[in-house]
N, CA, C, O and CB atoms as a CASP TS submission, in Angstrom:
PFRMAT TS
TARGET T0000
AUTHOR 0000-0000-0000
METHOD Language model
MODEL 1
PARENT N/A
ATOM      1  N   SER     1      31.235  15.721 -32.287  1.00  0.00           N
ATOM      2  CA  SER     1      30.487  15.848 -31.040  1.00  0.00           C
ATOM      3  C   SER     1      29.044  16.221 -31.353  1.00  0.00           C
ATOM      4  O   SER     1      28.779  17.000 -32.269  1.00  0.00           O
ATOM      5  CB  SER     1      31.137  16.903 -30.106  1.00  0.00           C
ATOM      6  N   GLU     2      28.112  15.658 -30.584  1.00  0.00           N
ATOM      7  CA  GLU     2      26.709  15.912 -30.856  1.00  0.00           C
ATOM      8  C   GLU     2      26.309  17.358 -30.611  1.00  0.00           C
ATOM      9  O   GLU     2      25.330  17.824 -31.194  1.00  0.00           O
ATOM     10  CB  GLU     2      25.863  15.012 -30.020  1.00  0.00           C
ATOM     11  N   SER     3      27.045  18.091 -29.756  1.00  0.00           N
ATOM     12  CA  SER     3      26.689  19.471 -29.461  1.00  0.00           C
ATOM     13  C   SER     3      26.822  20.373 -30.692  1.00  0.00           C
ATOM     14  O   SER     3      26.220  21.446 -30.731  1.00  0.00           O
ATOM     15  CB  SER     3      27.558  20.000 -28.334  1.00  0.00           C
ATOM     16  N   LYS     4      27.589  19.964 -31.681  1.00  0.00           N
ATOM     17  CA  LYS     4      27.747  20.760 -32.897  1.00  0.00           C
ATOM     18  C   LYS     4      26.466  20.791 -33.716  1.00  0.00           C
ATOM     19  O   LYS     4      26.297  21.668 -34.562  1.00  0.00           O
ATOM     20  CB  LYS     4      28.888  20.212 -33.742  1.00  0.00           C
ATOM     21  N   HIS     5      25.567  19.850 -33.479  1.00  0.00           N
ATOM     22  CA  HIS     5      24.343  19.758 -34.253  1.00  0.00           C
ATOM     23  C   HIS     5      23.206  20.585 -33.655  1.00  0.00           C
ATOM     24  O   HIS     5      22.144  20.706 -34.264  1.00  0.00           O
ATOM     25  CB  HIS     5      23.922  18.318 -34.365  1.00  0.00           C
ATOM     26  N   TYR     6      23.417  21.144 -32.487  1.00  0.00           N
ATOM     27  CA  TYR     6      22.392  21.923 -31.819  1.00  0.00           C
ATOM     28  C   TYR     6      22.899  23.336 -31.572  1.00  0.00           C
ATOM     29  O   TYR     6      24.089  23.554 -31.345  1.00  0.00           O
ATOM     30  CB  TYR     6      21.974  21.256 -30.498  1.00  0.00           C
ATOM     31  N   LYS     7      21.993  24.276 -31.620  1.00  0.00           N
ATOM     32  CA  LYS     7      22.350  25.666 -31.341  1.00  0.00           C
ATOM     33  C   LYS     7      22.707  25.806 -29.862  1.00  0.00           C
ATOM     34  O   LYS     7      21.984  25.322 -28.991  1.00  0.00           O
ATOM     35  CB  LYS     7      21.185  26.629 -31.724  1.00  0.00           C
ATOM     36  N   MET     8      23.817  26.467 -29.592  1.00  0.00           N
ATOM     37  CA  MET     8      24.237  26.686 -28.217  1.00  0.00           C
ATOM     38  C   MET     8      23.428  27.842 -27.627  1.00  0.00           C
ATOM     39  O   MET     8      23.252  28.891 -28.247  1.00  0.00           O
ATOM     40  CB  MET     8      25.763  26.978 -28.142  1.00  0.00           C
ATOM     41  N   THR     9      22.946  27.610 -26.410  1.00  0.00           N
ATOM     42  CA  THR     9      22.118  28.584 -25.717  1.00  0.00           C
ATOM     43  C   THR     9      22.653  28.736 -24.302  1.00  0.00           C
ATOM     44  O   THR     9      22.901  27.733 -23.633  1.00  0.00           O
ATOM     45  CB  THR     9      20.618  28.156 -25.711  1.00  0.00           C
ATOM     46  N   PRO    10      22.839  29.964 -23.828  1.00  0.00           N
ATOM     47  CA  PRO    10      23.291  30.108 -22.444  1.00  0.00           C
ATOM     48  C   PRO    10      22.161  29.771 -21.467  1.00  0.00           C
ATOM     49  O   PRO    10      20.997  30.091 -21.709  1.00  0.00           O
ATOM     50  CB  PRO    10      23.805  31.541 -22.192  1.00  0.00           C
ATOM     51  N   CYS    11      22.521  29.134 -20.384  1.00  0.00           N
ATOM     52  CA  CYS    11      21.553  28.860 -19.332  1.00  0.00           C
ATOM     53  C   CYS    11      21.041  30.197 -18.800  1.00  0.00           C
ATOM     54  O   CYS    11      21.848  31.086 -18.527  1.00  0.00           O
ATOM     55  CB  CYS    11      22.185  27.995 -18.186  1.00  0.00           C
ATOM     56  N   PRO    12      19.737  30.366 -18.645  1.00  0.00           N
ATOM     57  CA  PRO    12      19.213  31.641 -18.160  1.00  0.00           C
ATOM     58  C   PRO    12      19.541  31.918 -16.693  1.00  0.00           C
ATOM     59  O   PRO    12      19.360  33.039 -16.218  1.00  0.00           O
ATOM     60  CB  PRO    12      17.725  31.676 -18.349  1.00  0.00           C
ATOM     61  N   ILE    13      20.019  30.908 -15.978  1.00  0.00           N
ATOM     62  CA  ILE    13      20.343  31.091 -14.563  1.00  0.00           C
ATOM     63  C   ILE    13      21.832  31.347 -14.349  1.00  0.00           C
ATOM     64  O   ILE    13      22.196  32.253 -13.598  1.00  0.00           O
ATOM     65  CB  ILE    13      19.911  29.870 -13.766  1.00  0.00           C
ATOM     66  N   CYS    14      22.705  30.560 -15.000  1.00  0.00           N
ATOM     67  CA  CYS    14      24.147  30.680 -14.750  1.00  0.00           C
ATOM     68  C   CYS    14      24.955  31.067 -15.988  1.00  0.00           C
ATOM     69  O   CYS    14      26.168  31.257 -15.899  1.00  0.00           O
ATOM     70  CB  CYS    14      24.673  29.381 -14.207  1.00  0.00           C
ATOM     71  N   ASN    15      24.302  31.184 -17.127  1.00  0.00           N
ATOM     72  CA  ASN    15      24.949  31.534 -18.399  1.00  0.00           C
ATOM     73  C   ASN    15      25.876  30.461 -18.949  1.00  0.00           C
ATOM     74  O   ASN    15      26.622  30.731 -19.890  1.00  0.00           O
ATOM     75  CB  ASN    15      25.722  32.793 -18.232  1.00  0.00           C
ATOM     76  N   ARG    16      25.855  29.264 -18.399  1.00  0.00           N
ATOM     77  CA  ARG    16      26.670  28.178 -18.950  1.00  0.00           C
ATOM     78  C   ARG    16      26.149  27.844 -20.340  1.00  0.00           C
ATOM     79  O   ARG    16      24.947  27.640 -20.510  1.00  0.00           O
ATOM     80  CB  ARG    16      26.642  26.915 -18.022  1.00  0.00           C
ATOM     81  N   PRO    17      27.022  27.784 -21.334  1.00  0.00           N
ATOM     82  CA  PRO    17      26.545  27.437 -22.675  1.00  0.00           C
ATOM     83  C   PRO    17      26.148  25.964 -22.754  1.00  0.00           C
ATOM     84  O   PRO    17      26.932  25.083 -22.400  1.00  0.00           O
ATOM     85  CB  PRO    17      27.623  27.748 -23.723  1.00  0.00           C
ATOM     86  N   CYS    18      24.956  25.712 -23.210  1.00  0.00           N
ATOM     87  CA  CYS    18      24.436  24.352 -23.373  1.00  0.00           C
ATOM     88  C   CYS    18      23.750  24.286 -24.724  1.00  0.00           C
ATOM     89  O   CYS    18      23.189  25.271 -25.203  1.00  0.00           O
ATOM     90  CB  CYS    18      23.446  23.959 -22.211  1.00  0.00           C
ATOM     91  N   ASN    19      23.803  23.103 -25.334  1.00  0.00           N
ATOM     92  CA  ASN    19      22.994  22.985 -26.534  1.00  0.00           C
ATOM     93  C   ASN    19      21.536  22.850 -26.101  1.00  0.00           C
ATOM     94  O   ASN    19      21.249  22.517 -24.951  1.00  0.00           O
ATOM     95  CB  ASN    19      23.446  21.767 -27.414  1.00  0.00           C
ATOM     96  N   GLN    20      20.636  23.106 -27.015  1.00  0.00           N
ATOM     97  CA  GLN    20      19.215  23.127 -26.670  1.00  0.00           C
ATOM     98  C   GLN    20      18.734  21.777 -26.146  1.00  0.00           C
ATOM     99  O   GLN    20      17.821  21.717 -25.323  1.00  0.00           O
ATOM    100  CB  GLN    20      18.389  23.531 -27.880  1.00  0.00           C
ATOM    101  N   TYR    21      19.346  20.702 -26.620  1.00  0.00           N
ATOM    102  CA  TYR    21      18.982  19.367 -26.175  1.00  0.00           C
ATOM    103  C   TYR    21      19.316  19.146 -24.700  1.00  0.00           C
ATOM    104  O   TYR    21      18.547  18.514 -23.975  1.00  0.00           O
ATOM    105  CB  TYR    21      19.685  18.328 -27.028  1.00  0.00           C
ATOM    106  N   LYS    22      20.458  19.665 -24.257  1.00  0.00           N
ATOM    107  CA  LYS    22      20.924  19.415 -22.890  1.00  0.00           C
ATOM    108  C   LYS    22      20.571  20.516 -21.897  1.00  0.00           C
ATOM    109  O   LYS    22      20.786  20.343 -20.697  1.00  0.00           O
ATOM    110  CB  LYS    22      22.401  19.231 -22.899  1.00  0.00           C
ATOM    111  N   LEU    23      20.038  21.633 -22.359  1.00  0.00           N
ATOM    112  CA  LEU    23      19.742  22.753 -21.463  1.00  0.00           C
ATOM    113  C   LEU    23      18.728  22.365 -20.392  1.00  0.00           C
ATOM    114  O   LEU    23      18.931  22.665 -19.216  1.00  0.00           O
ATOM    115  CB  LEU    23      19.221  23.942 -22.261  1.00  0.00           C
ATOM    116  N   ARG    24      17.652  21.711 -20.778  1.00  0.00           N
ATOM    117  CA  ARG    24      16.621  21.310 -19.809  1.00  0.00           C
ATOM    118  C   ARG    24      17.212  20.373 -18.760  1.00  0.00           C
ATOM    119  O   ARG    24      16.938  20.523 -17.570  1.00  0.00           O
ATOM    120  CB  ARG    24      15.432  20.624 -20.527  1.00  0.00           C
ATOM    121  N   ARG    25      18.023  19.406 -19.197  1.00  0.00           N
ATOM    122  CA  ARG    25      18.658  18.461 -18.262  1.00  0.00           C
ATOM    123  C   ARG    25      19.598  19.197 -17.304  1.00  0.00           C
ATOM    124  O   ARG    25      19.593  18.940 -16.101  1.00  0.00           O
ATOM    125  CB  ARG    25      19.439  17.369 -19.038  1.00  0.00           C
ATOM    126  N   HIS    26      20.404  20.113 -17.849  1.00  0.00           N
ATOM    127  CA  HIS    26      21.306  20.912 -17.020  1.00  0.00           C
ATOM    128  C   HIS    26      20.520  21.658 -15.948  1.00  0.00           C
ATOM    129  O   HIS    26      20.882  21.625 -14.772  1.00  0.00           O
ATOM    130  CB  HIS    26      22.103  21.906 -17.887  1.00  0.00           C
ATOM    131  N   MET    27      19.453  22.324 -16.352  1.00  0.00           N
ATOM    132  CA  MET    27      18.668  23.113 -15.387  1.00  0.00           C
ATOM    133  C   MET    27      18.014  22.208 -14.341  1.00  0.00           C
ATOM    134  O   MET    27      18.007  22.542 -13.156  1.00  0.00           O
ATOM    135  CB  MET    27      17.586  23.939 -16.118  1.00  0.00           C
ATOM    136  N   ASP    28      17.470  21.073 -14.765  1.00  0.00           N
ATOM    137  CA  ASP    28      16.841  20.145 -13.820  1.00  0.00           C
ATOM    138  C   ASP    28      17.837  19.628 -12.794  1.00  0.00           C
ATOM    139  O   ASP    28      17.541  19.597 -11.600  1.00  0.00           O
ATOM    140  CB  ASP    28      16.217  18.973 -14.566  1.00  0.00           C
ATOM    141  N   LEU    29      19.022  19.218 -13.255  1.00  0.00           N
ATOM    142  CA  LEU    29      20.010  18.625 -12.352  1.00  0.00           C
ATOM    143  C   LEU    29      20.721  19.658 -11.494  1.00  0.00           C
ATOM    144  O   LEU    29      20.861  19.470 -10.285  1.00  0.00           O
ATOM    145  CB  LEU    29      21.026  17.850 -13.145  1.00  0.00           C
ATOM    146  N   VAL    30      21.170  20.744 -12.103  1.00  0.00           N
ATOM    147  CA  VAL    30      22.025  21.702 -11.399  1.00  0.00           C
ATOM    148  C   VAL    30      21.222  22.723 -10.590  1.00  0.00           C
ATOM    149  O   VAL    30      21.544  22.988  -9.432  1.00  0.00           O
ATOM    150  CB  VAL    30      22.913  22.427 -12.393  1.00  0.00           C
ATOM    151  N   HIS    31      20.201  23.284 -11.182  1.00  0.00           N
ATOM    152  CA  HIS    31      19.502  24.389 -10.534  1.00  0.00           C
ATOM    153  C   HIS    31      18.241  23.970  -9.780  1.00  0.00           C
ATOM    154  O   HIS    31      17.963  24.501  -8.704  1.00  0.00           O
ATOM    155  CB  HIS    31      19.142  25.412 -11.558  1.00  0.00           C
ATOM    156  N   PHE    32      17.478  23.031 -10.326  1.00  0.00           N
ATOM    157  CA  PHE    32      16.227  22.638  -9.681  1.00  0.00           C
ATOM    158  C   PHE    32      16.386  21.405  -8.801  1.00  0.00           C
ATOM    159  O   PHE    32      15.460  21.024  -8.085  1.00  0.00           O
ATOM    160  CB  PHE    32      15.169  22.380 -10.726  1.00  0.00           C
ATOM    161  N   LYS    33      17.564  20.783  -8.857  1.00  0.00           N
ATOM    162  CA  LYS    33      17.887  19.628  -8.002  1.00  0.00           C
ATOM    163  C   LYS    33      16.858  18.502  -8.125  1.00  0.00           C
ATOM    164  O   LYS    33      16.519  17.856  -7.134  1.00  0.00           O
ATOM    165  CB  LYS    33      17.983  20.070  -6.545  1.00  0.00           C
ATOM    166  N   ILE    34      16.366  18.271  -9.337  1.00  0.00           N
ATOM    167  CA  ILE    34      15.406  17.199  -9.566  1.00  0.00           C
ATOM    168  C   ILE    34      16.136  15.860  -9.526  1.00  0.00           C
ATOM    169  O   ILE    34      17.127  15.652 -10.225  1.00  0.00           O
ATOM    170  CB  ILE    34      14.671  17.388 -10.923  1.00  0.00           C
ATOM    171  N   ARG    35      15.628  14.967  -8.696  1.00  0.00           N
ATOM    172  CA  ARG    35      16.234  13.655  -8.508  1.00  0.00           C
ATOM    173  C   ARG    35      15.186  12.591  -8.824  1.00  0.00           C
ATOM    174  O   ARG    35      14.378  12.236  -7.966  1.00  0.00           O
ATOM    175  CB  ARG    35      16.787  13.487  -7.052  1.00  0.00           C
ATOM    176  N   ARG    36      15.200  12.094 -10.037  1.00  0.00           N
ATOM    177  CA  ARG    36      14.175  11.150 -10.498  1.00  0.00           C
ATOM    178  C   ARG    36      14.500   9.688 -10.196  1.00  0.00           C
ATOM    179  O   ARG    36      13.604   8.844 -10.218  1.00  0.00           O
ATOM    180  CB  ARG    36      13.976  11.311 -11.976  1.00  0.00           C
ATOM    181  N   PHE    37      15.752   9.378  -9.917  1.00  0.00           N
ATOM    182  CA  PHE    37      16.174   7.986  -9.769  1.00  0.00           C
ATOM    183  C   PHE    37      16.401   7.667  -8.293  1.00  0.00           C
ATOM    184  O   PHE    37      17.345   8.169  -7.682  1.00  0.00           O
ATOM    185  CB  PHE    37      17.460   7.710 -10.588  1.00  0.00           C
ATOM    186  N   LYS    38      15.536   6.836  -7.728  1.00  0.00           N
ATOM    187  CA  LYS    38      15.570   6.533  -6.303  1.00  0.00           C
ATOM    188  C   LYS    38      16.258   5.191  -6.041  1.00  0.00           C
ATOM    189  O   LYS    38      16.077   4.221  -6.777  1.00  0.00           O
ATOM    190  CB  LYS    38      14.150   6.521  -5.730  1.00  0.00           C
ATOM    191  N   CYS    39      17.039   5.171  -4.984  1.00  0.00           N
ATOM    192  CA  CYS    39      17.687   3.943  -4.552  1.00  0.00           C
ATOM    193  C   CYS    39      16.621   2.932  -4.140  1.00  0.00           C
ATOM    194  O   CYS    39      15.614   3.289  -3.528  1.00  0.00           O
ATOM    195  CB  CYS    39      18.673   4.217  -3.383  1.00  0.00           C
ATOM    196  N   LEU    40      16.853   1.675  -4.481  1.00  0.00           N
ATOM    197  CA  LEU    40      15.908   0.615  -4.130  1.00  0.00           C
ATOM    198  C   LEU    40      16.020   0.190  -2.663  1.00  0.00           C
ATOM    199  O   LEU    40      15.157  -0.529  -2.160  1.00  0.00           O
ATOM    200  CB  LEU    40      16.129  -0.587  -5.027  1.00  0.00           C
ATOM    201  N   TYR    41      17.086   0.632  -1.971  1.00  0.00           N
ATOM    202  CA  TYR    41      17.355   0.170  -0.619  1.00  0.00           C
ATOM    203  C   TYR    41      17.263   1.247   0.454  1.00  0.00           C
ATOM    204  O   TYR    41      17.112   0.926   1.633  1.00  0.00           O
ATOM    205  CB  TYR    41      18.695  -0.435  -0.576  1.00  0.00           C
ATOM    206  N   CYS    42      17.350   2.503   0.075  1.00  0.00           N
ATOM    207  CA  CYS    42      17.266   3.577   1.056  1.00  0.00           C
ATOM    208  C   CYS    42      16.500   4.750   0.439  1.00  0.00           C
ATOM    209  O   CYS    42      16.004   4.641  -0.682  1.00  0.00           O
ATOM    210  CB  CYS    42      18.689   4.022   1.525  1.00  0.00           C
ATOM    211  N   GLU    43      16.404   5.833   1.139  1.00  0.00           N
ATOM    212  CA  GLU    43      15.600   6.972   0.687  1.00  0.00           C
ATOM    213  C   GLU    43      16.352   7.919  -0.249  1.00  0.00           C
ATOM    214  O   GLU    43      15.780   8.908  -0.707  1.00  0.00           O
ATOM    215  CB  GLU    43      15.109   7.742   1.878  1.00  0.00           C
ATOM    216  N   LYS    44      17.597   7.640  -0.534  1.00  0.00           N
ATOM    217  CA  LYS    44      18.398   8.545  -1.343  1.00  0.00           C
ATOM    218  C   LYS    44      17.939   8.535  -2.804  1.00  0.00           C
ATOM    219  O   LYS    44      17.548   7.497  -3.338  1.00  0.00           O
ATOM    220  CB  LYS    44      19.877   8.165  -1.250  1.00  0.00           C
ATOM    221  N   ALA    45      17.995   9.722  -3.446  1.00  0.00           N
ATOM    222  CA  ALA    45      17.595   9.851  -4.848  1.00  0.00           C
ATOM    223  C   ALA    45      18.682  10.593  -5.615  1.00  0.00           C
ATOM    224  O   ALA    45      19.466  11.340  -5.029  1.00  0.00           O
ATOM    225  CB  ALA    45      16.231  10.589  -4.976  1.00  0.00           C
ATOM    226  N   PHE    46      18.724  10.383  -6.925  1.00  0.00           N
ATOM    227  CA  PHE    46      19.810  10.873  -7.763  1.00  0.00           C
ATOM    228  C   PHE    46      19.287  11.507  -9.040  1.00  0.00           C
ATOM    229  O   PHE    46      18.189  11.197  -9.502  1.00  0.00           O
ATOM    230  CB  PHE    46      20.765   9.745  -8.098  1.00  0.00           C
ATOM    231  N   GLY    47      20.080  12.385  -9.592  1.00  0.00           N
ATOM    232  CA  GLY    47      19.716  13.058 -10.833  1.00  0.00           C
ATOM    233  C   GLY    47      19.902  12.183 -12.056  1.00  0.00           C
ATOM    234  O   GLY    47      19.231  12.379 -13.069  1.00  0.00           O
ATOM    235  N   THR    48      20.807  11.220 -11.972  1.00  0.00           N
ATOM    236  CA  THR    48      21.044  10.326 -13.107  1.00  0.00           C
ATOM    237  C   THR    48      20.992   8.873 -12.639  1.00  0.00           C
ATOM    238  O   THR    48      21.288   8.561 -11.486  1.00  0.00           O
ATOM    239  CB  THR    48      22.412  10.634 -13.778  1.00  0.00           C
ATOM    240  N   ASN    49      20.612   8.006 -13.554  1.00  0.00           N
ATOM    241  CA  ASN    49      20.556   6.581 -13.248  1.00  0.00           C
ATOM    242  C   ASN    49      21.958   6.030 -12.974  1.00  0.00           C
ATOM    243  O   ASN    49      22.120   5.144 -12.135  1.00  0.00           O
ATOM    244  CB  ASN    49      19.896   5.810 -14.405  1.00  0.00           C
ATOM    245  N   ASN    50      22.965   6.545 -13.671  1.00  0.00           N
ATOM    246  CA  ASN    50      24.341   6.088 -13.421  1.00  0.00           C
ATOM    247  C   ASN    50      24.779   6.384 -11.994  1.00  0.00           C
ATOM    248  O   ASN    50      25.429   5.549 -11.365  1.00  0.00           O
ATOM    249  CB  ASN    50      25.309   6.748 -14.403  1.00  0.00           C
ATOM    250  N   ASN    51      24.433   7.561 -11.472  1.00  0.00           N
ATOM    251  CA  ASN    51      24.792   7.885 -10.090  1.00  0.00           C
ATOM    252  C   ASN    51      24.043   6.994  -9.100  1.00  0.00           C
ATOM    253  O   ASN    51      24.593   6.618  -8.065  1.00  0.00           O
ATOM    254  CB  ASN    51      24.497   9.361  -9.794  1.00  0.00           C
ATOM    255  N   ARG    52      22.802   6.657  -9.412  1.00  0.00           N
ATOM    256  CA  ARG    52      22.034   5.743  -8.568  1.00  0.00           C
ATOM    257  C   ARG    52      22.693   4.361  -8.542  1.00  0.00           C
ATOM    258  O   ARG    52      22.846   3.758  -7.480  1.00  0.00           O
ATOM    259  CB  ARG    52      20.575   5.635  -9.071  1.00  0.00           C
ATOM    260  N   LYS    53      23.078   3.871  -9.714  1.00  0.00           N
ATOM    261  CA  LYS    53      23.732   2.566  -9.794  1.00  0.00           C
ATOM    262  C   LYS    53      25.041   2.549  -9.017  1.00  0.00           C
ATOM    263  O   LYS    53      25.333   1.586  -8.308  1.00  0.00           O
ATOM    264  CB  LYS    53      23.988   2.191 -11.248  1.00  0.00           C
ATOM    265  N   LEU    54      25.830   3.611  -9.150  1.00  0.00           N
ATOM    266  CA  LEU    54      27.103   3.697  -8.435  1.00  0.00           C
ATOM    267  C   LEU    54      26.870   3.683  -6.927  1.00  0.00           C
ATOM    268  O   LEU    54      27.573   2.983  -6.198  1.00  0.00           O
ATOM    269  CB  LEU    54      27.871   4.968  -8.845  1.00  0.00           C
ATOM    270  N   HIS    55      25.900   4.444  -6.459  1.00  0.00           N
ATOM    271  CA  HIS    55      25.556   4.466  -5.038  1.00  0.00           C
ATOM    272  C   HIS    55      25.147   3.078  -4.547  1.00  0.00           C
ATOM    273  O   HIS    55      25.612   2.620  -3.503  1.00  0.00           O
ATOM    274  CB  HIS    55      24.427   5.469  -4.779  1.00  0.00           C
ATOM    275  N   MET    56      24.278   2.415  -5.304  1.00  0.00           N
ATOM    276  CA  MET    56      23.797   1.100  -4.884  1.00  0.00           C
ATOM    277  C   MET    56      24.930   0.085  -4.835  1.00  0.00           C
ATOM    278  O   MET    56      24.954  -0.777  -3.956  1.00  0.00           O
ATOM    279  CB  MET    56      22.701   0.611  -5.824  1.00  0.00           C
ATOM    280  N   LYS    57      25.849   0.178  -5.753  1.00  0.00           N
ATOM    281  CA  LYS    57      26.996  -0.738  -5.760  1.00  0.00           C
ATOM    282  C   LYS    57      27.913  -0.464  -4.571  1.00  0.00           C
ATOM    283  O   LYS    57      28.347  -1.389  -3.885  1.00  0.00           O
ATOM    284  CB  LYS    57      27.785  -0.608  -7.079  1.00  0.00           C
ATOM    285  N   ARG    58      28.203   0.817  -4.334  1.00  0.00           N
ATOM    286  CA  ARG    58      29.133   1.185  -3.248  1.00  0.00           C
ATOM    287  C   ARG    58      28.552   0.974  -1.865  1.00  0.00           C
ATOM    288  O   ARG    58      29.240   0.472  -0.975  1.00  0.00           O
ATOM    289  CB  ARG    58      29.545   2.625  -3.390  1.00  0.00           C
ATOM    290  N   HIS    59      27.294   1.350  -1.669  1.00  0.00           N
ATOM    291  CA  HIS    59      26.723   1.373  -0.327  1.00  0.00           C
ATOM    292  C   HIS    59      25.873   0.163   0.017  1.00  0.00           C
ATOM    293  O   HIS    59      25.659  -0.131   1.193  1.00  0.00           O
ATOM    294  CB  HIS    59      25.908   2.591  -0.166  1.00  0.00           C
ATOM    295  N   HIS    60      25.393  -0.533  -0.987  1.00  0.00           N
ATOM    296  CA  HIS    60      24.515  -1.673  -0.724  1.00  0.00           C
ATOM    297  C   HIS    60      25.039  -2.977  -1.329  1.00  0.00           C
ATOM    298  O   HIS    60      24.395  -4.019  -1.202  1.00  0.00           O
ATOM    299  CB  HIS    60      23.132  -1.386  -1.262  1.00  0.00           C
ATOM    300  N   GLY    61      26.202  -2.929  -1.986  1.00  0.00           N
ATOM    301  CA  GLY    61      26.797  -4.126  -2.562  1.00  0.00           C
ATOM    302  C   GLY    61      26.051  -4.691  -3.756  1.00  0.00           C
ATOM    303  O   GLY    61      26.231  -5.855  -4.113  1.00  0.00           O
ATOM    304  N   PHE    62      25.217  -3.870  -4.371  1.00  0.00           N
ATOM    305  CA  PHE    62      24.422  -4.316  -5.501  1.00  0.00           C
ATOM    306  C   PHE    62      25.259  -4.236  -6.767  1.00  0.00           C
ATOM    307  O   PHE    62      25.875  -3.205  -7.036  1.00  0.00           O
ATOM    308  CB  PHE    62      23.136  -3.475  -5.639  1.00  0.00           C
ATOM    309  N   VAL    63      25.289  -5.308  -7.545  1.00  0.00           N
ATOM    310  CA  VAL    63      26.097  -5.353  -8.760  1.00  0.00           C
ATOM    311  C   VAL    63      25.364  -4.630  -9.877  1.00  0.00           C
ATOM    312  O   VAL    63      24.213  -4.940 -10.184  1.00  0.00           O
ATOM    313  CB  VAL    63      26.411  -6.816  -9.167  1.00  0.00           C
ATOM    314  N   GLU    64      26.043  -3.663 -10.482  1.00  0.00           N
ATOM    315  CA  GLU    64      25.479  -2.779 -11.496  1.00  0.00           C
ATOM    316  C   GLU    64      24.862  -3.522 -12.670  1.00  0.00           C
ATOM    317  O   GLU    64      23.814  -3.105 -13.163  1.00  0.00           O
ATOM    318  CB  GLU    64      26.536  -1.852 -11.999  1.00  0.00           C
ATOM    319  N   GLU    65      25.470  -4.602 -13.136  1.00  0.00           N
ATOM    320  CA  GLU    65      25.027  -5.300 -14.326  1.00  0.00           C
ATOM    321  C   GLU    65      23.629  -5.908 -14.172  1.00  0.00           C
ATOM    322  O   GLU    65      22.962  -6.178 -15.171  1.00  0.00           O
ATOM    323  CB  GLU    65      26.015  -6.376 -14.675  1.00  0.00           C
ATOM    324  N   THR    66      23.187  -6.121 -12.944  1.00  0.00           N
ATOM    325  CA  THR    66      21.873  -6.750 -12.757  1.00  0.00           C
ATOM    326  C   THR    66      20.740  -5.744 -12.748  1.00  0.00           C
ATOM    327  O   THR    66      19.574  -6.132 -12.693  1.00  0.00           O
ATOM    328  CB  THR    66      21.852  -7.535 -11.469  1.00  0.00           C
ATOM    329  N   LEU    67      21.057  -4.459 -12.802  1.00  0.00           N
ATOM    330  CA  LEU    67      20.023  -3.423 -12.832  1.00  0.00           C
ATOM    331  C   LEU    67      19.552  -3.182 -14.254  1.00  0.00           C
ATOM    332  O   LEU    67      20.334  -3.284 -15.199  1.00  0.00           O
ATOM    333  CB  LEU    67      20.544  -2.117 -12.219  1.00  0.00           C
ATOM    334  N   THR    68      18.292  -2.865 -14.403  1.00  0.00           N
ATOM    335  CA  THR    68      17.777  -2.518 -15.725  1.00  0.00           C
ATOM    336  C   THR    68      17.538  -1.038 -15.810  1.00  0.00           C
ATOM    337  O   THR    68      17.101  -0.543 -16.849  1.00  0.00           O
ATOM    338  CB  THR    68      16.493  -3.279 -16.034  1.00  0.00           C
TER
END
């Protein structure tokens, strides 16, 4: 697992152990609610591109494979 290559650090907000590589992402998504990936069809935004793709496929009928 890639987490073995990084020092584990507790999140300063919730104490969840995260490796240093994923700590910033964890804090952005979970605590700061940063949503960088916006749906092309509505105003909804997502923390990950995969969640955006899933939303677009489910709610707008957009096929995931055609997204870049």
